[in-house]
Structure formats: C-alpha cells, structure tokens
Gaussian input, Z-matrix of N, CA and C with variables (Angstrom, degrees):
# hf/3-21g

backbone

0 1
 N
 C     1     B1
 C     2     B2     1     A1
 N     3     B3     2     A2     1     D1
 C     4     B4     3     A3     2     D2
 C     5     B5     4     A4     3     D3
 N     6     B6     5     A5     4     D4
 C     7     B7     6     A6     5     D5
 C     8     B8     7     A7     6     D6
 N     9     B9     8     A8     7     D7
 C    10    B10     9     A9     8     D8
 C    11    B11    10    A10     9     D9
 N    12    B12    11    A11    10    D10
 C    13    B13    12    A12    11    D11
 C    14    B14    13    A13    12    D12
 N    15    B15    14    A14    13    D13
 C    16    B16    15    A15    14    D14
 C    17    B17    16    A16    15    D15
 N    18    B18    17    A17    16    D16
 C    19    B19    18    A18    17    D17
 C    20    B20    19    A19    18    D18
 N    21    B21    20    A20    19    D19
 C    22    B22    21    A21    20    D20
 C    23    B23    22    A22    21    D21
 N    24    B24    23    A23    22    D22
 C    25    B25    24    A24    23    D23
 C    26    B26    25    A25    24    D24
 N    27    B27    26    A26    25    D25
 C    28    B28    27    A27    26    D26
 C    29    B29    28    A28    27    D27
 N    30    B30    29    A29    28    D28
 C    31    B31    30    A30    29    D29
 C    32    B32    31    A31    30    D30
 N    33    B33    32    A32    31    D31
 C    34    B34    33    A33    32    D32
 C    35    B35    34    A34    33    D33
 N    36    B36    35    A35    34    D34
 C    37    B37    36    A36    35    D35
 C    38    B38    37    A37    36    D36
 N    39    B39    38    A38    37    D37
 C    40    B40    39    A39    38    D38
 C    41    B41    40    A40    39    D39
 N    42    B42    41    A41    40    D40
 C    43    B43    42    A42    41    D41
 C    44    B44    43    A43    42    D42
 N    45    B45    44    A44    43    D43
 C    46    B46    45    A45    44    D44
 C    47    B47    46    A46    45    D45
 N    48    B48    47    A47    46    D46
 C    49    B49    48    A48    47    D47
 C    50    B50    49    A49    48    D48
 N    51    B51    50    A50    49    D49
 C    52    B52    51    A51    50    D50
 C    53    B53    52    A52    51    D51
 N    54    B54    53    A53    52    D52
 C    55    B55    54    A54    53    D53
 C    56    B56    55    A55    54    D54
 N    57    B57    56    A56    55    D55
 C    58    B58    57    A57    56    D56
 C    59    B59    58    A58    57    D57
 N    60    B60    59    A59    58    D58
 C    61    B61    60    A60    59    D59
 C    62    B62    61    A61    60    D60
 N    63    B63    62    A62    61    D61
 C    64    B64    63    A63    62    D62
 C    65    B65    64    A64    63    D63
 N    66    B66    65    A65    64    D64
 C    67    B67    66    A66    65    D65
 C    68    B68    67    A67    66    D66
 N    69    B69    68    A68    67    D67
 C    70    B70    69    A69    68    D68
 C    71    B71    70    A70    69    D69
 N    72    B72    71    A71    70    D70
 C    73    B73    72    A72    71    D71
 C    74    B74    73    A73    72    D72
 N    75    B75    74    A74    73    D73
 C    76    B76    75    A75    74    D74
 C    77    B77    76    A76    75    D75
 N    78    B78    77    A77    76    D76
 C    79    B79    78    A78    77    D77
 C    80    B80    79    A79    78    D78
 N    81    B81    80    A80    79    D79
 C    82    B82    81    A81    80    D80
 C    83    B83    82    A82    81    D81
 N    84    B84    83    A83    82    D82
 C    85    B85    84    A84    83    D83
 C    86    B86    85    A85    84    D84
 N    87    B87    86    A86    85    D85
 C    88    B88    87    A87    86    D86
 C    89    B89    88    A88    87    D87
 N    90    B90    89    A89    88    D88
 C    91    B91    90    A90    89    D89
 C    92    B92    91    A91    90    D90
 N    93    B93    92    A92    91    D91
 C    94    B94    93    A93    92    D92
 C    95    B95    94    A94    93    D93
 N    96    B96    95    A95    94    D94
 C    97    B97    96    A96    95    D95
 C    98    B98    97    A97    96    D96
 N    99    B99    98    A98    97    D97
 C   100   B100    99    A99    98    D98
 C   101   B101   100   A100    99    D99
 N   102   B102   101   A101   100   D100
 C   103   B103   102   A102   101   D101
 C   104   B104   103   A103   102   D102
 N   105   B105   104   A104   103   D103
 C   106   B106   105   A105   104   D104
 C   107   B107   106   A106   105   D105
 N   108   B108   107   A107   106   D106
 C   109   B109   108   A108   107   D107
 C   110   B110   109   A109   108   D108
 N   111   B111   110   A110   109   D109
 C   112   B112   111   A111   110   D110
 C   113   B113   112   A112   111   D111
 N   114   B114   113   A113   112   D112
 C   115   B115   114   A114   113   D113
 C   116   B116   115   A115   114   D114
 N   117   B117   116   A116   115   D115
 C   118   B118   117   A117   116   D116
 C   119   B119   118   A118   117   D117
 N   120   B120   119   A119   118   D118
 C   121   B121   120   A120   119   D119
 C   122   B122   121   A121   120   D120
 N   123   B123   122   A122   121   D121
 C   124   B124   123   A123   122   D122
 C   125   B125   124   A124   123   D123
 N   126   B126   125   A125   124   D124
 C   127   B127   126   A126   125   D125
 C   128   B128   127   A127   126   D126
 N   129   B129   128   A128   127   D127
 C   130   B130   129   A129   128   D128
 C   131   B131   130   A130   129   D129
 N   132   B132   131   A131   130   D130
 C   133   B133   132   A132   131   D131
 C   134   B134   133   A133   132   D132
 N   135   B135   134   A134   133   D133
 C   136   B136   135   A135   134   D134
 C   137   B137   136   A136   135   D135
 N   138   B138   137   A137   136   D136
 C   139   B139   138   A138   137   D137
 C   140   B140   139   A139   138   D138
 N   141   B141   140   A140   139   D139
 C   142   B142   141   A141   140   D140
 C   143   B143   142   A142   141   D141
 N   144   B144   143   A143   142   D142
 C   145   B145   144   A144   143   D143
 C   146   B146   145   A145   144   D144
 N   147   B147   146   A146   145   D145
 C   148   B148   147   A147   146   D146
 C   149   B149   148   A148   147   D147
 N   150   B150   149   A149   148   D148
 C   151   B151   150   A150   149   D149
 C   152   B152   151   A151   150   D150
 N   153   B153   152   A152   151   D151
 C   154   B154   153   A153   152   D152
 C   155   B155   154   A154   153   D153
 N   156   B156   155   A155   154   D154
 C   157   B157   156   A156   155   D155
 C   158   B158   157   A157   156   D156
 N   159   B159   158   A158   157   D157
 C   160   B160   159   A159   158   D158
 C   161   B161   160   A160   159   D159
 N   162   B162   161   A161   160   D160
 C   163   B163   162   A162   161   D161
 C   164   B164   163   A163   162   D162
 N   165   B165   164   A164   163   D163
 C   166   B166   165   A165   164   D164
 C   167   B167   166   A166   165   D165
 N   168   B168   167   A167   166   D166
 C   169   B169   168   A168   167   D167
 C   170   B170   169   A169   168   D168
 N   171   B171   170   A170   169   D169
 C   172   B172   171   A171   170   D170
 C   173   B173   172   A172   171   D171
 N   174   B174   173   A173   172   D172
 C   175   B175   174   A174   173   D173
 C   176   B176   175   A175   174   D174
 N   177   B177   176   A176   175   D175
 C   178   B178   177   A177   176   D176
 C   179   B179   178   A178   177   D177
 N   180   B180   179   A179   178   D178
 C   181   B181   180   A180   179   D179
 C   182   B182   181   A181   180   D180
 N   183   B183   182   A182   181   D181
 C   184   B184   183   A183   182   D182
 C   185   B185   184   A184   183   D183
 N   186   B186   185   A185   184   D184
 C   187   B187   186   A186   185   D185
 C   188   B188   187   A187   186   D186
 N   189   B189   188   A188   187   D187
 C   190   B190   189   A189   188   D188
 C   191   B191   190   A190   189   D189
 N   192   B192   191   A191   190   D190
 C   193   B193   192   A192   191   D191
 C   194   B194   193   A193   192   D192
 N   195   B195   194   A194   193   D193
 C   196   B196   195   A195   194   D194
 C   197   B197   196   A196   195   D195
 N   198   B198   197   A197   196   D196
 C   199   B199   198   A198   197   D197
 C   200   B200   199   A199   198   D198
 N   201   B201   200   A200   199   D199
 C   202   B202   201   A201   200   D200
 C   203   B203   202   A202   201   D201
 N   204   B204   203   A203   202   D202
 C   205   B205   204   A204   203   D203
 C   206   B206   205   A205   204   D204
 N   207   B207   206   A206   205   D205
 C   208   B208   207   A207   206   D206
 C   209   B209   208   A208   207   D207
 N   210   B210   209   A209   208   D208
 C   211   B211   210   A210   209   D209
 C   212   B212   211   A211   210   D210
 N   213   B213   212   A212   211   D211
 C   214   B214   213   A213   212   D212
 C   215   B215   214   A214   213   D213
 N   216   B216   215   A215   214   D214
 C   217   B217   216   A216   215   D215
 C   218   B218   217   A217   216   D216
 N   219   B219   218   A218   217   D217
 C   220   B220   219   A219   218   D218
 C   221   B221   220   A220   219   D219
 N   222   B222   221   A221   220   D220
 C   223   B223   222   A222   221   D221
 C   224   B224   223   A223   222   D222
 N   225   B225   224   A224   223   D223
 C   226   B226   225   A225   224   D224
 C   227   B227   226   A226   225   D225
 N   228   B228   227   A227   226   D226
 C   229   B229   228   A228   227   D227
 C   230   B230   229   A229   228   D228
 N   231   B231   230   A230   229   D229
 C   232   B232   231   A231   230   D230
 C   233   B233   232   A232   231   D231
 N   234   B234   233   A233   232   D232
 C   235   B235   234   A234   233   D233
 C   236   B236   235   A235   234   D234
 N   237   B237   236   A236   235   D235
 C   238   B238   237   A237   236   D236
 C   239   B239   238   A238   237   D237
 N   240   B240   239   A239   238   D238
 C   241   B241   240   A240   239   D239
 C   242   B242   241   A241   240   D240
 N   243   B243   242   A242   241   D241
 C   244   B244   243   A243   242   D242
 C   245   B245   244   A244   243   D243
 N   246   B246   245   A245   244   D244
 C   247   B247   246   A246   245   D245
 C   248   B248   247   A247   246   D246
 N   249   B249   248   A248   247   D247
 C   250   B250   249   A249   248   D248
 C   251   B251   250   A250   249   D249
 N   252   B252   251   A251   250   D250
 C   253   B253   252   A252   251   D251
 C   254   B254   253   A253   252   D252
 N   255   B255   254   A254   253   D253
 C   256   B256   255   A255   254   D254
 C   257   B257   256   A256   255   D255
 N   258   B258   257   A257   256   D256
 C   259   B259   258   A258   257   D257
 C   260   B260   259   A259   258   D258
 N   261   B261   260   A260   259   D259
 C   262   B262   261   A261   260   D260
 C   263   B263   262   A262   261   D261

   B1=1.4606
   B2=1.5519
   B3=1.3815
   B4=1.3469
   B5=1.6110
   B6=1.3003
   B7=1.4654
   B8=1.6531
   B9=1.2856
   B10=1.4823
   B11=1.4704
   B12=1.3022
   B13=1.5163
   B14=1.5326
   B15=1.4367
   B16=1.5545
   B17=1.5730
   B18=1.2751
   B19=1.5052
   B20=1.5040
   B21=1.3075
   B22=1.4124
   B23=1.5815
   B24=1.3731
   B25=1.4272
   B26=1.4998
   B27=1.3460
   B28=1.5242
   B29=1.5576
   B30=1.3625
   B31=1.2976
   B32=1.4746
   B33=1.3803
   B34=1.4074
   B35=1.5650
   B36=1.3946
   B37=1.4353
   B38=1.5604
   B39=1.3963
   B40=1.5409
   B41=1.6801
   B42=1.2228
   B43=1.5770
   B44=1.5881
   B45=1.2765
   B46=1.4718
   B47=1.5217
   B48=1.3807
   B49=1.5097
   B50=1.5313
   B51=1.3939
   B52=1.4831
   B53=1.5255
   B54=1.3589
   B55=1.4150
   B56=1.4585
   B57=1.3217
   B58=1.4419
   B59=1.5870
   B60=1.4306
   B61=1.3380
   B62=1.4872
   B63=1.3620
   B64=1.5092
   B65=1.6633
   B66=1.2856
   B67=1.4172
   B68=1.5245
   B69=1.4379
   B70=1.5408
   B71=1.5859
   B72=1.2788
   B73=1.5512
   B74=1.5309
   B75=1.3434
   B76=1.5239
   B77=1.5505
   B78=1.2711
   B79=1.4411
   B80=1.4421
   B81=1.3038
   B82=1.5595
   B83=1.5129
   B84=1.3449
   B85=1.4374
   B86=1.5604
   B87=1.2983
   B88=1.4502
   B89=1.4746
   B90=1.2826
   B91=1.4759
   B92=1.5427
   B93=1.2513
   B94=1.4654
   B95=1.5185
   B96=1.2925
   B97=1.5491
   B98=1.5286
   B99=1.3172
   B100=1.5098
   B101=1.5593
   B102=1.2481
   B103=1.4820
   B104=1.5126
   B105=1.3497
   B106=1.4158
   B107=1.4901
   B108=1.3560
   B109=1.3960
   B110=1.5780
   B111=1.3276
   B112=1.5075
   B113=1.5315
   B114=1.3503
   B115=1.3745
   B116=1.6796
   B117=1.2721
   B118=1.4961
   B119=1.4736
   B120=1.3642
   B121=1.4072
   B122=1.5392
   B123=1.3661
   B124=1.4370
   B125=1.6256
   B126=1.2612
   B127=1.5810
   B128=1.5418
   B129=1.3320
   B130=1.4174
   B131=1.5080
   B132=1.4450
   B133=1.5375
   B134=1.5177
   B135=1.3233
   B136=1.4075
   B137=1.5982
   B138=1.2831
   B139=1.4348
   B140=1.4790
   B141=1.3767
   B142=1.2780
   B143=1.5316
   B144=1.2778
   B145=1.4696
   B146=1.6143
   B147=1.3278
   B148=1.4450
   B149=1.2661
   B150=1.2277
   B151=1.5176
   B152=1.5637
   B153=1.2272
   B154=1.5154
   B155=1.6513
   B156=1.1376
   B157=1.4952
   B158=1.5033
   B159=1.3269
   B160=1.5609
   B161=1.5443
   B162=1.3756
   B163=1.5958
   B164=1.4279
   B165=1.3816
   B166=1.4818
   B167=1.5062
   B168=1.3277
   B169=1.5548
   B170=1.5524
   B171=1.3133
   B172=1.5125
   B173=1.5165
   B174=1.3722
   B175=1.4395
   B176=1.4958
   B177=1.4617
   B178=1.4680
   B179=1.3525
   B180=1.2029
   B181=1.3815
   B182=1.7254
   B183=1.3556
   B184=1.4336
   B185=1.4641
   B186=1.2897
   B187=1.4682
   B188=1.3945
   B189=1.3321
   B190=1.4607
   B191=1.5146
   B192=1.4047
   B193=1.2545
   B194=1.4995
   B195=1.3724
   B196=1.3896
   B197=1.5122
   B198=1.3950
   B199=1.5212
   B200=1.5171
   B201=1.2309
   B202=1.5245
   B203=1.5045
   B204=1.2792
   B205=1.4863
   B206=1.5027
   B207=1.3697
   B208=1.3945
   B209=1.5824
   B210=1.2461
   B211=1.4187
   B212=1.5527
   B213=1.3656
   B214=1.4212
   B215=1.4723
   B216=1.3811
   B217=1.4442
   B218=1.5404
   B219=1.3589
   B220=1.4918
   B221=1.4085
   B222=1.2916
   B223=1.5012
   B224=1.5120
   B225=1.2829
   B226=1.5027
   B227=1.4592
   B228=1.1301
   B229=1.5602
   B230=1.5133
   B231=1.2743
   B232=1.5317
   B233=1.5218
   B234=1.2304
   B235=1.3488
   B236=1.6300
   B237=1.3151
   B238=1.3561
   B239=1.4985
   B240=1.3290
   B241=1.5446
   B242=1.4468
   B243=1.3679
   B244=1.5686
   B245=1.4952
   B246=1.3095
   B247=1.4867
   B248=1.4759
   B249=1.3150
   B250=1.5598
   B251=1.4346
   B252=1.2482
   B253=1.5647
   B254=1.5008
   B255=1.3831
   B256=1.2981
   B257=1.4588
   B258=1.3138
   B259=1.4293
   B260=1.5648
   B261=1.3472
   B262=1.6404
   B263=1.4530
   A1=113.50
   A2=116.26
   A3=122.35
   A4=111.97
   A5=112.34
   A6=119.77
   A7=101.13
   A8=119.90
   A9=120.59
   A10=109.46
   A11=118.52
   A12=121.27
   A13=107.43
   A14=115.78
   A15=114.26
   A16=111.60
   A17=119.05
   A18=120.00
   A19=108.33
   A20=121.78
   A21=127.74
   A22=110.99
   A23=114.12
   A24=117.96
   A25=115.70
   A26=117.82
   A27=117.80
   A28=105.79
   A29=122.93
   A30=120.39
   A31=117.32
   A32=114.04
   A33=117.22
   A34=113.01
   A35=113.97
   A36=114.99
   A37=110.72
   A38=108.90
   A39=115.45
   A40=105.11
   A41=112.73
   A42=120.15
   A43=109.34
   A44=116.03
   A45=119.95
   A46=110.15
   A47=113.32
   A48=112.78
   A49=112.92
   A50=113.09
   A51=119.37
   A52=107.88
   A53=116.39
   A54=118.51
   A55=119.07
   A56=119.80
   A57=127.35
   A58=103.64
   A59=120.46
   A60=119.91
   A61=109.48
   A62=120.39
   A63=120.13
   A64=106.63
   A65=117.20
   A66=118.84
   A67=118.91
   A68=106.18
   A69=117.53
   A70=102.33
   A71=118.29
   A72=122.02
   A73=110.99
   A74=114.41
   A75=120.25
   A76=104.78
   A77=116.97
   A78=128.80
   A79=107.42
   A80=112.12
   A81=118.88
   A82=108.62
   A83=117.13
   A84=116.35
   A85=107.78
   A86=119.38
   A87=112.52
   A88=123.29
   A89=109.21
   A90=118.36
   A91=112.79
   A92=114.75
   A93=119.39
   A94=114.65
   A95=113.19
   A96=112.00
   A97=113.23
   A98=120.30
   A99=117.71
   A100=111.46
   A101=119.72
   A102=122.81
   A103=123.33
   A104=108.16
   A105=120.09
   A106=110.92
   A107=119.48
   A108=122.03
   A109=108.49
   A110=115.20
   A111=117.10
   A112=116.03
   A113=117.45
   A114=121.95
   A115=108.64
   A116=111.61
   A117=115.61
   A118=116.12
   A119=120.37
   A120=126.02
   A121=119.32
   A122=110.90
   A123=120.92
   A124=107.05
   A125=110.02
   A126=109.96
   A127=110.16
   A128=120.33
   A129=123.64
   A130=114.31
   A131=111.49
   A132=121.03
   A133=105.34
   A134=120.14
   A135=120.55
   A136=107.46
   A137=123.51
   A138=120.44
   A139=117.10
   A140=121.98
   A141=125.43
   A142=109.02
   A143=117.32
   A144=120.90
   A145=115.14
   A146=112.29
   A147=125.28
   A148=118.57
   A149=123.88
   A150=127.44
   A151=110.74
   A152=114.61
   A153=119.35
   A154=110.50
   A155=111.18
   A156=118.88
   A157=108.00
   A158=106.75
   A159=115.29
   A160=114.48
   A161=116.17
   A162=125.27
   A163=113.67
   A164=116.46
   A165=115.09
   A166=118.28
   A167=121.94
   A168=119.39
   A169=110.97
   A170=118.26
   A171=121.57
   A172=110.44
   A173=112.33
   A174=113.31
   A175=120.67
   A176=110.86
   A177=115.52
   A178=114.71
   A179=123.52
   A180=128.07
   A181=111.02
   A182=111.51
   A183=112.27
   A184=116.48
   A185=120.29
   A186=124.41
   A187=114.08
   A188=116.71
   A189=122.67
   A190=112.73
   A191=122.39
   A192=127.83
   A193=120.78
   A194=114.02
   A195=122.66
   A196=107.16
   A197=114.58
   A198=121.33
   A199=105.78
   A200=113.47
   A201=124.65
   A202=104.48
   A203=120.23
   A204=124.20
   A205=111.31
   A206=113.52
   A207=118.45
   A208=107.45
   A209=119.74
   A210=120.11
   A211=110.90
   A212=115.37
   A213=120.98
   A214=110.46
   A215=116.05
   A216=120.54
   A217=108.99
   A218=107.48
   A219=110.00
   A220=116.01
   A221=124.94
   A222=116.39
   A223=111.55
   A224=115.01
   A225=129.18
   A226=111.57
   A227=119.10
   A228=121.48
   A229=105.72
   A230=115.63
   A231=120.53
   A232=107.52
   A233=129.27
   A234=127.40
   A235=108.02
   A236=120.27
   A237=123.38
   A238=109.37
   A239=112.67
   A240=119.54
   A241=107.23
   A242=111.66
   A243=116.27
   A244=108.18
   A245=114.67
   A246=117.02
   A247=106.46
   A248=114.67
   A249=117.15
   A250=112.20
   A251=112.26
   A252=118.66
   A253=110.41
   A254=122.50
   A255=122.14
   A256=116.87
   A257=118.61
   A258=120.44
   A259=114.18
   A260=112.63
   A261=116.26
   A262=105.53
   D1=-45.64
   D2=-176.45
   D3=-62.57
   D4=-30.45
   D5=-173.49
   D6=-74.70
   D7=-39.35
   D8=177.74
   D9=-64.80
   D10=-45.74
   D11=-172.43
   D12=-68.41
   D13=-28.47
   D14=174.35
   D15=-67.65
   D16=-20.02
   D17=-177.57
   D18=-91.81
   D19=-12.77
   D20=-174.10
   D21=-42.63
   D22=-48.48
   D23=-178.07
   D24=-70.93
   D25=-26.11
   D26=177.26
   D27=-77.47
   D28=-37.89
   D29=173.90
   D30=-61.64
   D31=-41.93
   D32=177.68
   D33=-59.47
   D34=-38.09
   D35=179.77
   D36=-64.74
   D37=-46.12
   D38=-176.91
   D39=-56.09
   D40=-52.11
   D41=177.94
   D42=-50.54
   D43=-48.14
   D44=-176.50
   D45=-65.10
   D46=-38.15
   D47=-178.37
   D48=-71.10
   D49=-40.30
   D50=175.55
   D51=-54.33
   D52=-52.89
   D53=176.90
   D54=-53.52
   D55=-46.26
   D56=-179.25
   D57=-60.60
   D58=-46.17
   D59=-175.40
   D60=-65.16
   D61=-46.94
   D62=-174.49
   D63=-66.74
   D64=-42.21
   D65=178.03
   D66=-53.78
   D67=-32.45
   D68=-177.56
   D69=-84.94
   D70=-3.73
   D71=-178.66
   D72=57.32
   D73=43.24
   D74=179.97
   D75=-108.67
   D76=142.20
   D77=158.74
   D78=-65.32
   D79=160.36
   D80=166.67
   D81=-55.42
   D82=-46.31
   D83=-174.03
   D84=-69.67
   D85=-45.56
   D86=170.60
   D87=-51.25
   D88=-43.83
   D89=174.42
   D90=-58.46
   D91=-47.58
   D92=176.39
   D93=-58.78
   D94=-41.10
   D95=176.90
   D96=-71.76
   D97=-31.42
   D98=173.21
   D99=-74.13
   D100=-24.13
   D101=171.81
   D102=-80.62
   D103=-20.09
   D104=-176.48
   D105=77.41
   D106=38.37
   D107=176.57
   D108=-135.09
   D109=-169.24
   D110=176.07
   D111=-102.10
   D112=163.22
   D113=-174.21
   D114=-67.30
   D115=-38.87
   D116=176.23
   D117=-55.38
   D118=-38.82
   D119=168.79
   D120=-56.28
   D121=-47.46
   D122=174.22
   D123=-58.19
   D124=-47.27
   D125=-174.83
   D126=-69.08
   D127=-27.83
   D128=176.54
   D129=-66.36
   D130=-38.32
   D131=-179.80
   D132=-69.17
   D133=-38.64
   D134=-170.87
   D135=-79.58
   D136=-31.31
   D137=175.49
   D138=-88.96
   D139=-2.94
   D140=172.93
   D141=90.60
   D142=2.44
   D143=-178.02
   D144=-73.27
   D145=-16.19
   D146=172.13
   D147=-140.05
   D148=151.31
   D149=-179.46
   D150=-104.21
   D151=126.64
   D152=177.43
   D153=-66.18
   D154=159.17
   D155=172.08
   D156=-80.28
   D157=165.23
   D158=177.61
   D159=-57.79
   D160=-27.35
   D161=177.14
   D162=-83.19
   D163=-14.31
   D164=178.76
   D165=-63.49
   D166=-45.72
   D167=179.99
   D168=-57.79
   D169=-37.25
   D170=-179.26
   D171=-66.36
   D172=-45.75
   D173=174.95
   D174=-64.21
   D175=-29.64
   D176=170.33
   D177=-74.73
   D178=-34.28
   D179=174.49
   D180=-60.40
   D181=-51.58
   D182=168.21
   D183=-52.30
   D184=-43.94
   D185=-177.68
   D186=-65.68
   D187=-34.37
   D188=-174.02
   D189=-93.05
   D190=-6.55
   D191=-167.66
   D192=61.34
   D193=34.76
   D194=-175.42
   D195=-113.66
   D196=162.86
   D197=173.02
   D198=-94.28
   D199=136.32
   D200=-178.52
   D201=-87.45
   D202=122.28
   D203=172.55
   D204=-128.92
   D205=135.48
   D206=-175.37
   D207=-120.75
   D208=149.73
   D209=177.16
   D210=-147.68
   D211=151.25
   D212=170.12
   D213=-118.33
   D214=137.61
   D215=178.60
   D216=-138.09
   D217=162.27
   D218=176.51
   D219=-72.06
   D220=139.91
   D221=177.11
   D222=-64.52
   D223=159.83
   D224=169.68
   D225=-64.90
   D226=139.98
   D227=173.47
   D228=-115.09
   D229=136.25
   D230=174.10
   D231=-69.19
   D232=-32.70
   D233=-179.59
   D234=-149.98
   D235=155.02
   D236=-177.46
   D237=-59.30
   D238=152.28
   D239=172.86
   D240=-66.98
   D241=141.63
   D242=171.83
   D243=-97.58
   D244=145.04
   D245=-174.32
   D246=-73.68
   D247=153.87
   D248=177.86
   D249=-76.24
   D250=118.61
   D251=-176.42
   D252=-64.42
   D253=-28.34
   D254=179.63
   D255=-67.66
   D256=-24.42
   D257=179.54
   D258=-104.21
   D259=3.56
   D260=-175.11
   D261=-90.38

C-alpha cells in the first residue's frame, strides 16, 4: 500500500499533463512538436513509464497556452494522530 501511495504524486502529474493536452485539443504528436520533443516521450510521461524533468510542466504550459500552477498541501490522514504517550 505504501508503495502505491508513494507514486500518487507521479500519477497526479501524469493525469494533469494528459488533461492539459486534451483540453488544448492537441494530439501527442502535436504537443511533442510544440515542446520540441518526440511523441514517444509524451506517451511515456502520460503512462508513468518516464518521469518528466522539473522544466517539463513549464514547457507544456507554454505549448498548450495554459498557466502553470503548483501547490503544496498536507497529506490526508485516515485517522487523527495519537499523542505520544511517552511524552505526555
């Protein structure tokens, strides 16, 4: 379970990249041309087979005419944290 949770951020990025491409009504080939890369790389990012660089989302935002926004948030917890009894 923890291994899947560790990959959540990667899948979230892949999903966001696919959504941006489809909202821009671009094929993988068209996006690749606008980003100066190849279609296979776009496909690997979307499938999670490859991880994009830090620069990739900015280049993709430029290519799709969208604004790049990033956010950090606290992870969801399934139950409230228990106080440490040793220090109470």
